[in-house]
C-alpha positions in Angstrom: 79.9 98.4 81.2 81.6 99.3 84.4 85.4 99.2 84.4 87.9 99.0 87.4 91.5 100.1 87.4 94.5 97.9 88.1 97.6 99.9 89.1 101.1 98.7 90.1 103.7 101.2 91.3 107.5 101.1 90.7 109.2 103.4 93.3 112.9 104.3 93.1 114.5 105.7 96.2 118.1 107.0 96.3 119.9 105.5 99.4 121.6 107.9 101.9 125.0 106.6 101.6 128.1 108.9 101.3 129.6 107.0 98.4 128.1 105.4 95.3 127.0 101.7 94.9 130.1 100.4 93.1 132.7 103.0 93.5 134.0 105.6 96.1 132.7 108.8 94.4 130.5 111.1 96.4 126.7 111.0 96.2 126.4 114.7 97.2 123.6 116.5 95.5 124.1 119.8 94.0 127.9 119.5 93.3 129.3 120.9 89.9 127.9 118.9 86.9 130.2 115.9 86.2 132.3 116.2 89.1 131.3 113.3 91.2 132.7 110.8 88.6 135.4 108.2 88.1 136.4 105.5 85.7 134.1 103.0 87.4 130.9 105.0 87.4 131.7 106.2 83.8 132.0 102.7 82.6 135.6 102.8 81.2 137.0 99.7 79.8 138.8 97.2 82.3 137.4 98.7 85.4 135.8 96.5 88.2 132.8 97.4 90.4 133.1 96.9 94.2 129.8 96.6 96.0 129.0 99.1 98.8 128.1 97.1 102.0 125.9 99.9 103.3 123.6 99.5 100.3 123.0 95.9 101.1 122.1 96.8 104.6 119.8 99.5 103.9 117.9 97.5 101.2 117.7 94.6 103.9 116.4 96.9 106.5 113.7 98.2 104.1 112.8 94.6 103.3 112.3 93.8 106.9 110.4 96.9 107.6 107.9 96.0 104.8 107.5 92.5 105.9 109.6 91.0 102.8 111.3 87.5 102.7 115.0 88.4 102.6 116.6 85.9 100.0 120.0 84.7 101.5 121.4 84.6 98.0 120.8 87.4 95.5 122.5 88.2 92.1 123.3 91.4 90.1 122.2 91.4 86.2 123.2 93.8 83.4 120.1 95.6 82.1 121.0 96.7 78.6 119.6 99.9 77.1 120.9 103.1 75.5 120.5 106.4 76.8 122.7 109.4 76.5 123.0 109.7 80.4 124.1 106.0 80.7 127.8 106.0 79.8 128.2 102.1 80.2 125.3 101.4 77.8 123.9 99.2 80.5 122.6 99.4 84.1 123.7 97.0 86.9 120.4 95.9 88.6 118.8 92.7 89.9 116.4 90.6 87.9 115.8 86.9 88.5 117.2 86.7 92.0 116.4 90.2 93.9 117.3 90.6 97.6 113.8 91.1 98.9 110.4 89.5 97.7 106.8 89.1 99.0 106.2 91.8 101.3 103.4 94.2 102.0 102.1 97.6 103.3 98.7 98.2 104.9 97.0 101.6 103.8 93.8 103.2 105.1 91.5 105.1 102.8 87.8 104.4 103.7 88.8 100.8 104.6 92.0 99.2 105.5 93.7 97.5 102.5 96.8 95.3 102.1 99.1 96.4 99.1 101.6 93.6 98.4 105.2 94.2 97.5 106.4 91.9 94.8 110.1 92.8 95.2 112.8 95.2 96.3 116.0 95.2 94.7 119.3 97.1 94.4 120.6 99.0 91.5 122.5 101.9 90.2 121.1 105.3 89.1 121.6 106.6 85.6 122.8 110.3 84.9 120.4 113.2 84.1 119.7 114.7 80.7 118.9 118.4 80.9 116.7 120.0 78.0 115.9 123.6 79.1 119.1 125.3 79.4 119.4 126.8 75.8 121.0 123.7 74.3 119.5 120.7 72.4 120.4 118.5 75.6 123.0 118.7 78.4 124.2 115.6 80.2 125.2 115.5 83.9 126.4 112.1 84.8 127.0 112.9 88.6 124.1 110.7 89.5 125.5 107.6 87.6 126.2 104.8 90.2 124.1 106.5 92.9 122.5 103.5 94.9 118.9 102.9 94.5 116.3 100.5 95.8 113.3 99.8 93.4 110.2 98.8 95.2 107.8 97.0 92.9 104.3 96.6 94.0 101.8 94.0 92.9 98.8 95.5 90.9 96.8 95.7 94.0 95.9 99.5 93.8 92.6 100.6 92.4 92.7 104.5 92.3 94.8 107.5 92.6 93.7 108.0 96.1 95.0 104.5 97.2 98.4 105.2 95.2 98.7 108.4 97.2 98.1 106.7 100.5 100.5 103.9 99.7 103.2 106.3 98.6 102.9 108.3 101.8 103.3 105.1 104.0 106.3 104.2 102.0 108.0 107.6 102.2 107.2 107.6 106.0 108.9 104.1 106.3 112.1 105.0 104.4 112.5 108.3 106.2 112.1 106.7 109.7 114.7 104.1 108.6 117.0 107.0 107.7 117.8 105.3 104.4 116.4 107.9 101.9 115.3 111.6 102.5 112.2 111.2 100.3 112.8 114.5 98.4 110.9 114.0 95.0 111.9 117.6 93.9 115.6 116.5 93.9 114.8 113.1 92.6 115.7 111.1 95.5 112.3 109.5 95.5 110.7 108.8 92.0 107.6 107.0 91.0 106.4 105.3 87.8 102.7 103.9 87.6 101.6 101.0 85.4 97.9 101.5 84.8 95.3 99.2 83.0 91.6 98.8 83.0 89.3 95.8 82.8 85.6 95.1 83.0 84.5 95.0 86.7 84.7 91.5 88.1 87.1 90.3 85.4 90.4 88.6 86.2 92.4 89.0 83.1 94.6 92.2 83.1 94.2 94.7 80.4 96.9 96.4 78.3 98.8 98.6 80.5 100.5 102.0 80.0 103.4 103.4 82.1 103.1 107.1 83.3 106.5 108.8 84.4 107.7 112.4 85.3 105.5 112.8 88.4 107.4 115.0 90.9 104.8 114.9 93.9 102.5 112.3 95.4 99.6 114.6 94.4 100.6 114.6 90.8 101.0 110.7 91.0 97.3 110.9 92.1 96.3 113.2 89.4 98.3 111.4 86.6 96.7 108.1 87.6 93.1 109.4 87.6 93.7 111.1 84.3 95.0 107.8 82.8 92.1 105.8 84.1 89.6 108.2 82.5 91.4 108.5 79.3 91.5 104.4 78.9 87.9 104.2 79.9 86.8 106.8 77.5 89.0 105.3 74.5 87.6 101.7 75.0 83.9 103.1 75.3 84.6 105.0 72.0 85.6 101.6 70.4 89.4 102.1 70.5 92.2 100.0 72.0 94.6 100.9 74.8 98.2 100.6 73.3 101.2 99.7 75.4 103.2 102.7 75.8 105.2 105.0 78.0 103.5 108.5 78.9 104.9 111.6 80.4 102.8 113.7 82.9 102.5 117.3 82.2 101.7 119.0 85.6 100.9 122.3 84.0 98.4 121.0 81.5 97.0 118.2 83.8 97.5 115.5 81.1 99.8 112.8 80.0 101.4 112.6 76.5 103.0 109.8 74.7 106.9 109.4 75.0 107.7 105.9 73.3 106.5 102.4 73.2 106.7 100.5 76.5 109.5 98.0 76.6 109.2 94.4 78.1 111.7 92.7 80.2 113.1 90.8 77.2 113.9 94.2 75.4 116.5 94.7 78.0 118.4 91.4 77.5 119.1 90.7 81.1 122.1 88.6 81.9 124.1 88.0 85.2 126.8 90.6 85.7 130.1 88.7 85.2 132.0 91.1 87.4 130.0 90.8 90.7 129.8 87.9 93.0 126.4 86.8 94.3 125.3 88.6 97.5 125.0 86.5 100.6 122.9 87.8 103.4 122.7 85.0 105.9 120.5 84.7 108.9 123.3 86.2 111.3 123.8 89.2 109.2 119.8 89.8 108.9 119.7 89.8 112.8 122.5 92.3 113.0 120.5 94.5 110.7 117.2 93.9 112.3 118.6 95.1 115.6 119.3 98.6 114.0 115.6 99.0 113.0 114.0 102.1 114.8 110.3 102.0 116.2 108.2 102.3 113.1 105.5 104.8 112.6 102.5 102.4 112.9 103.9 100.9 116.3 104.8 104.3 117.6 101.3 105.8 116.9 99.8 102.8 118.8 102.2 103.4 121.6 101.4 107.2 121.8 97.7 106.3 122.1 98.0 103.5 124.5 100.7 104.7 126.8 100.4 108.6 126.5 96.6 108.7 126.3 96.6 110.8 123.3 93.9 111.1 120.8 94.2 109.1 117.5 94.5 112.4 115.6 97.4 113.7 117.7 99.3 110.5 117.5 98.7 110.5 113.6 100.1 113.9 113.4 103.1 113.4 115.8 104.2 110.2 114.3 103.9 111.4 110.5 107.6 112.5 110.6 110.3 110.8 112.7 112.0 114.1 113.6 108.6 115.4 115.0 108.1 112.2 117.1 111.6 112.4 118.4 111.2 116.2 119.2 107.8 115.5 121.1 109.3 112.6 123.2 112.2 114.7 124.2 109.8 117.4 125.3 108.2 114.8 127.6 111.7 114.0 129.2 111.1 117.4 130.8 107.3 117.4 131.5 104.6 114.6 131.9 101.8 116.6 130.4 101.5 114.7 127.2 98.4 116.4 125.9 99.6 120.1 126.5 103.0 119.0 125.0 101.2 117.7 122.0 99.2 120.8 121.5 102.4 123.0 121.5 104.4 120.7 119.1 101.4 120.4 116.7 100.4 124.1 116.9 103.1 126.7 117.7 106.1 124.6 116.9 104.9 123.2 113.6 103.5 126.4 112.5 107.1 127.9 112.7 108.7 124.8 111.1 106.4 125.1 108.1 106.6 128.9 107.7 110.4 128.9 108.0 110.8 125.8 106.0 113.3 124.2 108.6 113.7 121.0 110.2 112.9 120.1 113.7 116.6 119.6 114.4 117.2 123.3 113.6 114.2 124.6 115.6 115.4 127.4 117.6 113.7 126.3 121.0 115.2 123.0 122.5 112.6 120.4 123.4 113.7 120.6 127.2 113.0 124.3 127.3 109.8 123.8 125.7 109.0 121.1 128.3 110.0 123.7 131.1 107.6 126.2 129.7 104.8 123.7 129.8 105.7 123.0 133.5 105.5 126.6 134.4 101.9 126.7 133.3 101.1 123.5 135.3 102.7 124.9 138.3 100.6 128.1 138.0 103.6 130.3 137.8 102.3 131.7 134.4 99.1 131.4 132.4 98.8 130.0 129.0 98.4 133.4 127.7 101.7 134.6 129.2 103.3 131.4 127.9 102.5 132.6 124.4 104.0 135.8 125.4 107.2 134.2 126.6 107.5 131.9 123.5 108.8 134.5 121.1 111.5 135.6 123.4 112.6 131.8 123.5 112.5 131.8 119.6 115.1 134.7 119.7 117.4 133.0 122.3 116.9 129.6 123.6 116.9 130.0 127.3 115.3 128.7 130.3 111.7 130.2 130.2 111.8 130.9 134.0 114.6 133.1 133.6 112.9 135.0 130.8 109.6 135.2 133.0 111.5 136.9 135.9 113.3 139.2 133.5 110.3 140.5 131.8 108.2 140.4 135.1 105.8 138.1 133.6 105.1 136.0 136.9 101.7 135.1 137.3 99.6 136.9 140.1 98.3 134.4 142.6 98.0 136.8 145.4 94.3 136.8 146.4 94.2 140.4 147.7 95.8 141.6 144.5 93.3 139.8 142.3 90.4 140.9 144.6 91.5 144.5 144.4 91.5 144.2 140.4 88.1 142.5 140.6 86.5 145.2 142.7 87.8 148.0 140.4 86.3 146.2 137.3 83.0 145.5 139.1 82.8 149.2 140.2 83.3 150.4 136.7 80.7 148.2 135.0 77.4 148.4 137.0 75.3 147.7 133.8 77.1 144.4 133.3 76.8 143.5 137.2 72.9 143.9 136.7 73.1 141.7 133.5 74.8 138.9 135.5 72.2 139.3 138.3 69.3 139.1 135.8 70.5 135.5 134.8 73.0 136.3 131.8 75.7 134.1 133.1 77.6 134.6 129.8 78.6 138.0 130.8 81.2 136.5 133.2 83.5 136.2 130.2 83.4 139.9 129.8 84.5 140.5 133.6 87.2 138.0 133.2 88.7 139.8 130.3 88.5 143.1 131.9 90.2 141.7 135.0 93.0 140.2 132.9 93.3 143.5 131.1 93.6 145.3 134.4 96.4 142.8 135.6 98.2 142.8 132.2 97.3 139.1 131.7 99.2 138.2 134.9 96.3 137.1 137.1 95.6 133.4 137.6 92.8 132.8 135.3 91.1 130.0 137.6 91.5 132.3 140.7 89.9 135.1 138.8 87.0 133.0 137.7 86.5 131.7 141.2 86.8 135.0 143.1 84.7 136.9 140.5 81.7 134.5 140.7 81.7 134.8 144.5 81.8 138.6 144.5 79.1 139.0 141.8 76.8 136.7 143.7 
């Protein structure tokens, strides 16, 4: 019997607000344990939550960017469960009336596929239990009350590869919007996977398991593929899949049982009596929509159509909003979109990755990089000289033309000077001259290299090639 997998993902994204969802405490990551707290986020008796307006705006923005319907009225609910890092004993979330519903994201693996989004809702985060500090368990409640959106997909995903692509597209959108930094290592983006199998072609869903504790998209992919294989092998051996929550162990590449999986009724949801319904009317939706930046899919299409970039270049450049912004700022100084693309994807991205810095912290300004490209196109320097100038720009972000003059790197375009260098090379290499005369045209590359060596890389390569061929003939 052939089986197929049915997968739905629950993604939690911490929102980039300065303060928490229901109080004025800081959301800054890395502060001393249990310092970003107050009676509200600790759930002391008699306190009242006050909703952070920015959370509503960010969530609505995400809903609009993922083609969701924005419900004019949504309601907060209490989700009751006990964990040591949840001081109130319940979490304020949304249940029956979420703020966003019925959206979708398109992904591309072998073919294009639409992954439907069931809902996006607002909620508060719990604290953090720490188990590996020499104690049984330590609890840090700094994270309590940090605003989250939970993005729940329909069970439209069929493999770990599709899940990886869906998460990549989702992260790209939230970082483009500037509402989440997408850092899985710091826990600002987290994913749980609900996985089941069924006979191929069947419509009824199988018993699902939930896999948690995955700290990268690749680990999500590996965990899903592992769990699909485990369930198939179990059923083929005559066993039954049990509904449970599993923890992924990245070092051992396997998932182990954590607890039985809860159902919605186990949480005893009821409307939060301290919070009014959230009303996002049409006028407010329009205000929020106006703030939306150009999203990656549209930006990629524009780069291909308006800038005549290859699809690969457009894909890479728009993969990060910071990179696309940096690239477009380079183009305010130069109109050579392809050479600018080569520099950003090559020399710039290499240093970004090696030094693990952001584009905003890159030592060379986009404008000066654009000026460097112009020097090449104006035949003032060669591409090789530009590569020599670039390290000086990394040390000190200055106009490259000034550096070229200071270092005496101006390209030689004087015909007589180039002819003199060529004559020297030809006289010193009679054997290679004979090879060229006998029809071995490839030897021209040797002569060009020798001339460039003679002129210390300063000769205009096009002029060298042209004059060299004339003299050799």
